[in-house]
N, C-alpha and C positions, 0 to 999 in steps of 0.2 A: 703410978707410972714408975717403972723401975729402970735399971740400967739396960741399955740396948747396945748390942755389939753389931757392927757391920764389918765389911771386908777391911776397911782402912782405919776406922775410928771407933772409939768407945764413947757413945752418947750418954750424958748424964741427965737425970730428971729435970734439971734446970735449963736444958737446951744447949749447954756447953758441951764440948767434946774434947777428948784427949786423943791426939793422933798417935797410933800405936806402931804404924809402919811409916818410916821416913823414906821418901823417894829421893835417891841420890843421883839420878840420871844426868841432870844438868852439870852437877859438880864433877861427875866421872868423865863426861864428854869434854869438859874444860880441861881436866887433868890430862886426858889423852889427846887433846888438841884436835878433836873431831867436830865437824859441823853437822847440823841437822840435815842439810841437803845431801851430804855424803851417806848418812844413815838411810835416808829415804831411797837413794839410788840403789844401795846395796841390798836393802831388806825388802823393798817394795811395800813398806808400811805407808799407808796414806799419810800425807804430810800433816793433815789436820789431826789425825790420831796421835802422831808422834809429837806434835806441838802441844797437845793437851797433856800427854805424859810428861814431856819436858818441863812444862810450866806448872806441874803439880796440880792440874785442874781435873784429873780423872779420878773416878772412884774405884776403878778396877783395870786390870790388864789381862789380856788373854795369854794362855801359855804359849800359843803360837807366836804372838808378838814378843813375849819375853824371850823365847828361844831365838828369834831373829835378832833381837838386840844383843843378846849374849854372844851370838855368832859374830855379828858385825864389830863388836867392841872387844872381842876375845876376852870375855870375863865370865863371871858366874852371877847368879841372881843376888848373892851376898854383896857383890860390888855395887849393885844398882839400888838395893833396898836394905834398910836397917830396921830391925825390930827394936822398938824403944819401950821397955816395960814401964808401967806407971808406978 
């Protein structure tokens, strides 16, 4: 069993993983003083989907939702996600 790559994490043979993409949405929203309900109203992203992204409990995000978040927060994907090399 070798190393397996997924969208968000690098899984090692022992079952542990290294997170390669860091979700910064919650921190960015706090910095901008924006609440989840404001984002939901503006973007029409389902509140459950937004909550999973916000709480870092999602494995992926659609380009459509990423585009909506960037529009609502007036930012780029680089503001919302960070690549962390191992």
